[in-house]
C-alpha positions as CSV (number, residue, x, y, z in Angstrom):
1,M,0.0,0.0,0.0
2,P,1.2,3.5,-0.7
3,S,3.0,5.5,2.0
4,L,1.2,8.1,4.0
5,R,3.5,11.0,4.3
6,T,2.8,14.3,2.5
7,S,5.0,15.9,-0.1
8,S,4.5,19.2,-1.8
9,T,6.4,17.9,-4.8
10,R,4.2,14.9,-5.4
11,P,2.5,16.2,-8.5
12,R,5.7,17.2,-10.2
13,R,7.5,13.9,-9.3
14,L,4.6,11.8,-10.3
15,A,4.0,13.6,-13.6
16,A,7.6,13.0,-14.6
17,A,7.5,9.3,-13.5
18,L,4.2,8.7,-15.3
19,A,5.4,10.4,-18.5
20,A,8.5,8.1,-18.5
21,A,6.3,5.0,-17.9
22,V,3.8,6.0,-20.6
23,A,6.5,6.5,-23.2
24,L,8.0,3.1,-22.6
25,V,4.7,1.2,-22.3
26,A,3.6,2.6,-25.6
27,T,6.1,0.4,-27.3
28,A,6.0,-2.7,-25.0
29,G,3.9,-4.6,-22.5
30,G,4.5,-6.9,-19.6
31,S,3.0,-9.3,-17.2
32,G,4.1,-11.4,-14.2
33,S,4.5,-15.2,-14.1
34,A,5.1,-17.7,-11.5
35,V,8.9,-18.6,-10.9
36,P,-5.9,-11.6,10.6
37,G,-6.0,-13.3,7.4
38,P,-7.7,-16.0,9.3
39,A,-9.4,-14.9,12.5
40,T,-6.8,-16.0,15.1
41,T,-7.5,-13.5,17.8
42,G,-7.5,-15.4,21.1
43,A,-6.8,-18.7,19.4
44,P,-4.2,-20.9,21.2
45,A,-0.9,-21.4,19.6
46,A,0.2,-24.8,18.3
47,A,2.8,-26.7,20.3
48,G,6.2,-25.0,20.0
49,L,4.7,-21.7,18.7
50,R,3.9,-18.4,20.4
51,E,1.7,-15.5,19.4
52,A,3.3,-12.4,17.9
53,M,2.6,-9.5,15.6
54,F,4.4,-8.7,12.3
55,V,5.0,-5.0,11.6
56,G,6.1,-4.1,8.1
57,N,8.6,-1.2,7.9
58,N,8.0,-0.2,4.3
59,W,10.9,2.1,3.7
60,D,13.4,0.1,5.7
61,G,12.8,-3.2,4.0
62,T,12.4,-4.9,7.4
63,A,9.7,-6.4,9.5
64,D,9.7,-6.1,13.2
65,V,8.2,-9.0,15.2
66,I,6.6,-7.7,18.5
67,A,4.7,-9.3,21.4
68,A,1.0,-9.5,20.6
69,R,-0.2,-8.3,24.0
70,G,1.0,-6.7,27.2
71,D,3.9,-4.3,26.6
72,F,4.2,-5.2,22.9
73,H,8.0,-5.4,23.2
74,R,10.1,-6.1,20.1
75,I,11.2,-9.7,19.8
76,G,13.3,-9.4,16.7
77,R,13.6,-8.2,13.2
78,V,13.6,-9.8,9.7
79,N,15.3,-8.4,6.6
80,V,12.6,-8.9,3.9
81,V,14.9,-7.9,1.0
82,P,17.8,-10.3,1.3
83,D,17.9,-10.4,-2.5
84,K,17.9,-6.6,-2.9
85,E,21.0,-6.3,-5.0
86,E,19.8,-9.1,-7.4
87,R,16.3,-7.5,-7.7
88,L,17.8,-4.0,-8.4
89,R,20.2,-5.4,-11.0
90,E,17.2,-7.1,-12.7
91,I,15.2,-3.9,-12.6
92,Y,17.9,-1.5,-13.9
93,L,18.6,-3.8,-16.9
94,N,14.9,-3.6,-18.0
95,P,13.7,-0.2,-19.0
96,I,10.0,-1.0,-18.5
97,K,10.5,-2.4,-15.0
98,L,12.8,0.6,-14.3
99,A,10.1,3.1,-15.3
100,F,7.5,1.5,-13.0
101,F,10.0,1.1,-10.2
102,L,10.8,4.8,-10.3
103,G,7.1,5.6,-10.7
104,V,6.4,3.7,-7.4
105,R,9.2,5.6,-5.7
106,S,8.1,9.0,-7.0
107,G,4.4,8.4,-6.5
108,P,3.0,6.1,-3.8
109,G,6.5,5.8,-2.2
110,E,6.8,9.6,-1.7
111,G,10.4,9.5,-2.7
112,H,11.1,6.1,-1.1
113,D,11.2,2.5,-2.4
114,Q,8.4,0.4,-1.0
115,F,9.9,-2.9,0.2
116,V,7.1,-4.4,2.4
117,D,3.4,-4.0,2.2
118,D,1.8,-7.0,3.8
119,M,2.9,-10.0,5.8
120,Y,1.5,-13.3,7.1
121,A,3.0,-16.4,8.8
122,T,2.6,-19.9,7.5
123,P,0.4,-22.2,9.6
124,D,3.5,-24.0,11.1
125,G,5.1,-20.6,12.0
126,S,8.3,-21.4,10.1
127,S,8.0,-18.7,7.5
128,M,6.9,-15.1,6.8
129,V,5.2,-14.4,3.5
130,V,5.6,-10.8,2.3
131,S,4.3,-8.7,-0.5
132,R,7.0,-6.3,-1.8
133,P,5.5,-3.4,-3.9
134,S,8.7,-2.0,-5.5
135,F,9.8,-5.5,-6.5
136,A,6.4,-6.5,-7.7
137,D,6.5,-9.9,-6.0
138,V,5.6,-12.1,-3.0
139,V,8.3,-14.0,-1.2
140,S,8.4,-16.6,1.6
141,L,11.2,-16.1,4.1
142,D,12.5,-18.8,6.4
143,L,12.3,-17.3,9.9
144,R,15.2,-19.4,11.1
145,T,17.7,-18.5,8.3
146,G,16.2,-15.4,6.7
147,R,16.6,-17.1,3.3
148,I,13.9,-17.0,0.6
149,N,11.9,-20.2,0.3
150,W,10.1,-19.1,-2.9
151,R,9.3,-16.0,-4.9
152,F,6.3,-15.2,-7.0
153,P,6.4,-12.2,-9.4
154,V,2.9,-10.7,-9.7
155,A,1.4,-9.6,-13.0
156,G,2.3,-6.0,-13.8
157,Y,4.6,-3.9,-11.7
158,R,3.4,-3.6,-8.1
159,A,2.3,-5.9,-5.3
160,D,-0.1,-4.7,-2.6
161,H,-2.5,-5.9,0.1
162,M,-2.7,-9.6,0.9
163,A,-5.1,-11.9,2.8
164,V,-4.8,-15.5,4.1
165,S,-7.6,-18.0,3.8
166,P,-9.3,-19.2,7.1
167,D,-7.4,-22.4,7.0
168,G,-4.1,-20.6,6.6
169,T,-3.1,-22.5,3.4
170,R,-3.7,-19.9,0.7
171,V,-2.6,-16.3,0.3
172,A,-4.3,-13.7,-2.0
173,V,-2.3,-10.8,-3.2
174,S,-3.4,-7.7,-5.2
175,A,-1.3,-7.0,-8.4
176,S,-2.3,-3.3,-8.5
177,T,-1.1,-2.3,-11.9
178,A,-2.6,-5.4,-13.6
179,D,-6.1,-5.3,-12.0
180,T,-5.6,-8.9,-10.9
181,V,-5.6,-10.8,-7.7
182,H,-3.4,-13.9,-7.5
183,V,-4.1,-16.7,-5.0
184,L,-1.1,-18.8,-4.0
185,D,-0.3,-21.9,-2.0
186,I,1.3,-20.4,1.1
187,G,3.7,-23.2,1.4
188,T,5.0,-23.5,-2.1
189,G,4.2,-20.2,-3.8
190,R,2.4,-22.1,-6.6
191,E,-0.5,-20.1,-8.2
192,I,-3.8,-21.8,-7.5
193,G,-5.9,-19.3,-9.4
194,S,-6.5,-15.6,-10.1
195,F,-9.3,-13.2,-11.0
196,K,-9.8,-9.8,-12.5
197,T,-10.8,-6.8,-10.5
198,G,-11.6,-3.1,-10.9
199,D,-8.8,-0.6,-11.3
200,K,-6.0,-0.8,-8.7
201,P,-7.1,-3.8,-6.5
202,H,-6.3,-3.1,-2.9
203,E,-7.6,-4.9,0.2
204,N,-8.6,-8.6,0.2
205,V,-10.8,-10.3,2.7
206,F,-11.7,-14.0,3.0
207,T,-15.1,-14.7,4.6
208,S,-16.4,-17.8,6.3
209,D,-18.9,-18.6,3.6
210,G,-16.2,-19.5,1.1
211,L,-15.9,-16.1,-0.6
212,L,-13.1,-13.7,-1.3
213,W,-13.7,-10.0,-1.4
214,N,-11.5,-7.5,-3.2
215,M,-11.8,-3.7,-3.0
216,S,-10.4,-1.7,-5.9
217,I,-9.5,1.9,-5.2
218,G,-8.8,3.4,-8.7
219,E,-6.2,6.0,-9.5
220,V,-5.0,7.5,-6.2
221,T,-1.7,9.0,-7.2
222,T,-2.9,11.7,-9.5
223,A,-3.5,15.3,-8.4
224,L,-7.0,15.2,-10.0
225,D,-8.6,15.2,-6.5
226,A,-11.4,17.8,-6.9
227,P,-14.9,16.2,-6.4
228,W,-15.9,17.1,-10.0
229,L,-12.9,15.2,-11.3
230,D,-13.9,12.0,-9.5
231,W,-14.8,10.3,-12.8
232,T,-11.1,10.3,-13.7
233,K,-10.3,7.9,-10.9
234,G,-11.4,4.8,-12.9
235,D,-13.4,1.7,-12.2
236,R,-13.8,1.3,-8.5
237,R,-15.8,-1.7,-7.3
238,I,-15.9,-4.6,-4.9
239,T,-15.4,-7.9,-6.6
240,V,-16.6,-11.0,-4.7
241,V,-15.5,-14.4,-6.0
242,D,-15.8,-18.0,-5.0
243,A,-12.6,-18.7,-3.0
244,T,-12.3,-22.2,-4.6
245,T,-13.2,-21.6,-8.3
246,F,-12.4,-17.8,-8.4
247,K,-15.5,-17.2,-10.4
248,T,-17.2,-13.9,-9.8
249,V,-20.2,-14.2,-7.6
250,R,-21.0,-10.6,-7.1
251,V,-19.9,-7.1,-8.1
252,I,-20.8,-4.2,-5.8
253,D,-20.6,-0.7,-7.2
254,M,-20.6,1.6,-4.1
255,R,-21.4,4.6,-6.3
256,E,-25.0,3.4,-6.8
257,R,-25.3,2.6,-3.1
258,L,-23.9,5.9,-2.0
259,D,-26.2,7.8,-4.4
260,A,-29.2,5.9,-3.1
261,F,-28.2,6.8,0.5
262,G,-28.0,10.4,-0.4
263,R,-24.2,10.7,-0.3
264,S,-23.3,11.4,-3.9
265,D,-20.6,13.7,-2.5
266,L,-18.5,10.8,-1.2
267,S,-16.0,8.8,-3.2
268,D,-16.8,5.2,-4.0
269,A,-13.2,4.1,-3.6
270,V,-13.4,1.6,-0.7
271,R,-10.3,1.5,1.5
272,P,-9.9,-0.6,4.7
273,V,-13.0,-2.6,5.8
274,A,-14.1,-4.5,8.9
275,F,-16.8,-7.2,8.9
276,T,-19.0,-7.9,12.0
277,P,-18.4,-11.3,13.5
278,D,-21.5,-12.7,11.8
279,E,-20.4,-11.1,8.5
280,K,-23.8,-9.5,8.0
281,K,-22.5,-5.9,8.1
282,L,-19.4,-4.3,6.6
283,Y,-17.9,-1.1,7.9
284,L,-15.7,0.8,5.4
285,Q,-13.6,3.8,4.8
286,V,-13.6,5.6,1.5
287,S,-11.2,8.0,-0.1
288,F,-11.2,11.7,1.1
289,Y,-13.6,10.9,4.0
290,N,-12.9,11.5,7.6
291,G,-15.4,8.9,8.8
292,L,-16.9,5.5,8.0
293,L,-19.9,3.9,6.4
294,E,-22.0,0.9,7.4
295,Y,-23.1,-1.5,4.6
296,D,-25.7,-4.2,5.2
297,V,-24.5,-7.2,3.2
298,T,-27.9,-8.9,3.2
299,T,-30.0,-6.0,2.0
300,D,-27.2,-4.6,-0.2
301,R,-27.5,-1.0,1.0
302,I,-25.6,1.5,3.0
303,T,-27.5,2.0,6.3
304,R,-25.4,4.5,8.3
305,A,-22.6,7.1,7.9
306,K,-20.4,8.5,10.6
307,V,-18.4,11.6,10.2
308,L,-15.4,11.9,12.6
309,P,-13.8,15.1,13.8
310,G,-11.3,16.8,11.5
311,N,-8.1,18.1,12.8
312,P,-8.0,21.9,12.4
313,K,-4.4,21.6,11.4
314,T,-5.2,19.3,8.5
315,D,-4.5,21.0,5.2
316,P,-7.9,21.3,3.3
317,D,-6.1,20.9,0.0
318,R,-7.1,17.3,-1.0
319,T,-4.0,16.9,-3.2
320,T,-1.9,16.9,0.0
321,W,-3.9,13.9,1.4
322,V,-1.5,11.2,0.4
323,N,-2.9,8.7,-2.1
324,D,-6.4,10.1,-1.5
325,S,-6.5,8.8,2.1
326,R,-8.1,11.0,4.8
327,H,-8.6,8.1,7.2
328,H,-6.9,4.8,6.6
329,G,-7.1,1.9,9.1
330,L,-10.1,0.1,10.5
331,S,-10.6,-2.9,12.9
332,M,-13.3,-4.3,15.1
333,S,-13.2,-5.7,18.6
334,P,-13.7,-9.5,18.8
335,D,-17.2,-9.1,20.3
336,G,-18.2,-6.7,17.5
337,G,-19.0,-3.9,19.8
338,K,-16.3,-1.4,19.0
339,L,-14.6,-0.1,15.9
340,C,-11.0,1.3,16.0
341,V,-10.3,4.0,13.4
342,A,-7.0,5.3,12.2
343,G,-7.6,9.0,11.4
344,T,-4.5,9.2,9.2
345,M,-4.3,12.7,7.9
346,D,-5.9,14.1,11.1
347,D,-3.2,12.6,13.3
348,Y,-5.4,10.6,15.7
349,A,-7.0,7.3,16.4
350,T,-10.3,6.7,18.2
351,V,-12.5,3.8,19.3
352,V,-16.1,4.1,18.1
353,D,-19.1,2.4,19.7
354,R,-20.7,0.4,17.0
355,A,-24.3,0.6,18.3
356,T,-24.3,4.4,18.6
357,L,-21.4,5.3,16.3
358,Q,-20.2,7.7,19.0
359,E,-16.4,8.2,19.1
360,G,-14.3,8.0,22.2
361,P,-11.3,10.1,23.1
362,L,-9.2,11.2,20.2
363,V,-5.8,9.6,20.8
364,E,-3.0,11.7,19.2
365,A,-1.0,9.7,16.8
366,S,1.5,10.6,14.0
367,K,-0.1,9.6,10.7
368,P,-1.7,6.3,11.9
369,Y,-1.7,4.0,9.0
370,W,-3.3,0.7,10.0
371,A,-5.4,-0.7,12.9
372,T,-5.6,-4.3,14.0
373,V,-6.5,-6.3,17.1
374,S,-4.1,-7.5,19.8
375,G,-3.7,-11.2,20.5
376,D,-5.9,-11.0,23.6
377,G,-8.6,-8.9,21.8
378,R,-8.4,-6.1,24.4
379,S,-6.6,-3.5,22.4
380,C,-6.5,-2.0,19.0
381,V,-2.9,-1.7,17.7
382,I,-2.2,1.1,15.3
383,S,1.0,1.8,13.2
384,E,2.1,5.4,13.5
385,S,3.9,5.8,10.2
386,G,5.0,9.3,11.0
387,A,6.7,8.4,14.2
388,D,8.1,4.9,13.5
389,R,6.2,3.2,16.3
390,V,3.1,1.1,17.0
391,T,0.7,2.0,19.8
392,A,-2.0,0.1,21.6
393,I,-5.4,1.6,22.4
394,D,-7.7,0.0,24.9
395,F,-11.1,-1.0,23.4
396,A,-12.8,-0.6,26.7
397,T,-11.6,2.9,27.6
398,G,-10.4,4.3,24.3
399,R,-7.2,5.3,26.0
400,R,-3.6,5.0,24.9
401,G,-1.6,2.0,26.1
402,A,1.9,0.8,25.4
403,S,4.0,2.0,22.5
404,V,7.0,0.4,20.9
405,D,9.5,1.8,18.5
406,V,9.9,0.0,15.1
407,G,11.6,0.6,11.8
408,D,11.2,3.3,9.1
409,H,7.5,4.0,8.1
410,P,5.5,1.1,9.6
411,Q,2.4,0.2,7.7
412,R,0.6,-3.2,7.9
413,V,0.4,-5.0,11.3
414,R,-0.7,-8.6,11.3
415,L,-1.2,-11.2,14.1
416,A,0.9,-14.3,13.6
417,H,2.4,-17.4,15.3
418,I,6.2,-17.9,15.3
419,P,8.5,-20.5,16.9
420,A,8.5,-20.1,20.7
421,D,12.3,-19.6,20.9
422,W,12.6,-17.3,17.9
423,A,14.6,-14.1,18.5
424,G,15.2,-12.6,15.0
425,V,17.5,-13.3,12.0
426,D,18.6,-9.7,11.3
427,G,20.1,-7.3,13.8
428,R,19.5,-4.2,11.8
């Protein structure tokens, strides 16, 4: 997923990068080829494993492994780009790949390479599976040795959000420039299937009824952010497929649902989402909106909207809201009673009562990027991308808990199980 720091030079850098990419793509094409995910909150670890959290440090090319509850102390660190020199050599020898690599750096990377977007553990806890945007691939890393078990180059030129199937055996990854989602065997990296999506597929979610949901967000790196230019953002839709056959079961166009709800002013680019435990309601964030929406899955309609406070210091110029995000990060307490919201551009996080949609205290945070649930289910854990730390917020009180420093620009945070005696493979 794109970084979430602002830059006044974004339009100029992006325009230059896109111009180079367009010029090259005009004469050639390309595609990739093969060479809590599951709801684990509170679940007991298998023998020999312990619960932990993976924190992806996007600009570092590392992942910190921290305790999943309590003081959330750092256990160790993994270098997720052990093949960095090989990948860079491959990219610099291919003008098409180089154009897109520089485009990722200048656009969504805000001047930085994006080395880790999403991470999951294999069911046996032996490996970490990582999507790497700038390298347009997914790799499996042995947690004992740090070596690559397998590598899968995605179609196109950028890898993004992932999700793991409820049984932990399959991982879905968005290939954002190819409008494709790949589903891989998590143990071998073999592609099991794939399906087409709207423009720029983003978040993926497996549900217990055997479906896989993908949310496409359209073009988020352009400066065409005025509401009247919304039509330039492309085909944004939710694609729901059978998680076994990968045949499309349903396509949900939130534009129609928003218009019917009387909110034609809101973008239909769906960002992070959170299902209720019974999966009958879906809560979602959309581009440019400091708030959330409630969608009833059964009746296929938006039922409630909640606007959250804006920070008076937030620049009203929408082109400064990085990659069209105002708020980006959403999770739900295990009992379904509370929502945790990362108010990214407004520099706070808050716990929202799901019944009343009343927010709790606004917890100051530096560009909170993601929100997930601690191992014991008592806290929401946010990544503060602007301060290089993760922070816990108590679901019951809405108050700040423990914080722990991590690497440069933390983004995704995922619950995982790792070997009980593991202490890291990279001292950086």
